[in-house]
N, C-alpha and C positions, 0 to 999 in steps of 0.2 A: 750755654745759658740755662738749660734745664738742670744740669748738675749743680750749678751755683744756686739756683732757686731751691732745689731740694735740700742742699746743705744748709742754706740759710733758714729754711723752714724747720729742719731738725734742730739746729742750734737755738732758734727762737723758742721752740716748744720745750727744749731741755732746760734752758736758763729760766724761762717763765715758770716751768714746773718747780724748779729749785727755789725761785723767788716766792712762789706761792707757799711752799713749805716754810720758807723763812718768815713770811707774813704771819703764818699760824704760830710760828715760834715767838714772834714779837708779841702777839696777842696773849699767848700763854705765859710768856715771861712777865709781861706787864701785869697780868692777872695774878700771878704768883707773888710779885713784889707788893701789889696792893693787898693781897691776903695777909702776907707777913707783916705789912705795916699796920693793918688794922688789928692783927692778933698780938702784936708786941706791946706789953704794958708801957714801955718807954715811949712809943710813938703813936699809940692808938688815940691819944687825945689831940694829936696834931693833924693838920690836913696832909694828904699825901703829897709827895714832891711832884713838881710839874713834869719831869721827864717821864714819869709813869704814864701820864695821860698822852704824852707824845708817842710813847711806845704803842699804846693801845690804838691811837689814831693812825699812826703810820702802818701798823699791822693790818687794820681794816681797809685802809685806802690801797695799800699794796696788794692785798688779796683781790679787791675789785679790779684793780688795774691789770693784774696778771691773768685774771679770768678772761678779761677782754682780749688780752694778748694771745692767750692759748686758743680762744674761739676764733680770733682773726687769722692766726697762723693755720689752724686746722681747716677753716672754711674759705681761706684765701679772701677774706673781707678786709679791704684796705682801710675803711673808716674805723673798724674796731682796732686795728693796729695803730692807726693815727691817734685815736683818743687815748689808747694805752700809753703810747710814747709820750704824748703831751703831759698826761697825768703823772707818769713816772718821772719825767724831767722836773716837774714842780716839786714832787716829793723828794727827789734827789737833792735839790737845792736846800730844802728845809732840813733834811737829814744831815747834810754837811754842816749847816749852821749849828744844829744841836750837838753834833760831834765836836765841833770846835769849842763850843761853850762847855761841854763836859770835860774836855781836856785842859782848856785854858782857865775857865772860871766857873766851876760847878755850882757856885752859890747862886748863879742867875737862874738855874733850872732845878736846883735842889732845895730841899727844905732843911733849914738849920735846926737840928735837934738838941745838940749839946754845945755849949761854949768850948772853945779850944782849950781852956785851962781847967775844965771840969773833967778830971780823969775818972771819977767814979761813974759819971753818966756815959763816958766813952767806953768804959769797960762793960757796962750793961747793954750798950747799944749793939744791935746785930751787925755783924761785919758786912752784911748785904747793903746796909745804908750808910756806911762810912765813906766809901769812895765809889760813886756810881760810874766813873769812867772805866773802872776795871771790868765791869760786866756790861752795862748798857752801852758804853762807848765802843767796846770791842764788838759787841753784837751788831750795832748799827754800822760799824765800819765794814764788817763782813757782808752785811746786807747791801750796802752801797756798792761794793765791788761786784757782787753778783748782779745787781741792778744795772750797772753800767754795761756789762756784757749782754744782758738781756735787751737793753735798749738798743745797743749797736746791732745785734742780730735781727731784732724786730724791724729796725729802720731799714736795714739792707733788704730784708724780705719784702717790706712795703714798697721799696723802690723797684725791686725786680718785678713784683706783681704789677706795679703801675706801668712799667715798660712793656710787660707782656700784654696787658689789657690795651695799651695804646697800639701795639703792633697788631693785635687781633682786630681792633676797631678799624685800623687803616686797611687791613686786608678785607674786612667785611664791607667797608665803604667802597673799596675798589671793585668788589664783586657786585655790589648793589647799585653802583653809580650808573651803569648803562640802563638798567631797568627803571631807575628812579628818574633819570634825566630825560629819558625818551618818552614823549607823550604819544600814546598809541592813537589817540584821535587825530593828532596832527600828522602822524605817520600815515594813517589811513587816508587822510585828505590829500597828503602828498602823493601817495600811490595812485589815488583816483585822478589827480591832476595829471600825473605822468601818463596814465593809461589814456585819458582823454586827449592829451597832446599827441600820443602815438596814433590814436584813432583819427584825429584830424589830419595828421600827416598822411595816413593811409587813404583817407577820403580824398585829399588833394591829389595824391598820386593816381588814384583811380579816376578822378575827374580829368586829370591831364591825359591819362591813357585813353579814356573815353573820348575826349575831344580829338586826340590824334586819330583814333579809329574812325570817328565821324568824319573828320576831314578826308581821310583816305577813302572812305566810302563815297563821299561826295565827289571826289576826284574820279573814282572808278565809274560812278553813275554818269558823270559828265562825259567821260571818254566813251562809255557805252552809248550814251545819247547821241554823240557825234557820229559814231559808226552806224547807228540805226536810222540816219536821215536818208531820204530818197536818192540824193546825189551821191552818197558815199556807199550805200548798200547795193551790191550787184548779185545776180543769181549765179550759181556755180556753172550752169550751162552756158551762160553768156561769156564767162571768162575763159572757157575752154575753147581750143581751136577745133575746127571740124574734123581734121584728121585724128586728132587725139581722141575725139569722142567716138569715132568709128572704130579705131583700134581698141579702144576700151571695150566697146560693145562686142567686138569680135573675140577678144580674150575671155570675156565673161561667158560667151556662148560656148567656147571651146572647153572651158572648165566645167560647164554644165553637161556637155556631151560626155565627157569623161566620167 
């Protein structure tokens, strides 16, 4: 994809530069024809032919269009390339119409200077004004061919740049989506609720343990209270037999003597 985009950018810049040169050529050629028309004694009294103004207008419009195309291809700006392609397409249609008229019926865009049967006027007339299809028609045809290639390359570059921007936007949205969709306040509140729930569970567990310990303590106190009653408590001397007590005292005396 990167190689295709680079190739399309190089082609768009190349053909747009060539077309920019052609637009200067159209303006220069139209200015030259206008100068010759005004300087020729045969034609200076007549208004210039219409195709001269078309050449000047096409040259100026193509120059502006291709400046946009070059700027858009260099800066990767899609709207510049889009405006350039639309304007170039309109100019291409108009140029094709003028070319067809120049080759099919030049009288619709040309100025009639001499009648067809006036050989003297035709001999005096400059060859530049006799058949405009031989120069203006050929020049416009070459410009149209270059313009078609420039439009195709610019359109391909515009489409590739659009795909790249869309892919970059999707990747950026995928990276920013968790940060954007996650509300930190809600998350903090959820964490606090979770911590409070755990704390309540611990308190309940501690309360249950405390209750169990209290019950065990009460049972022990109850047992101790039963053993400490007068009927249940007996002295150690009372529980011993007389012989056992004497033997015990004797053994103790022997150990003391030793």
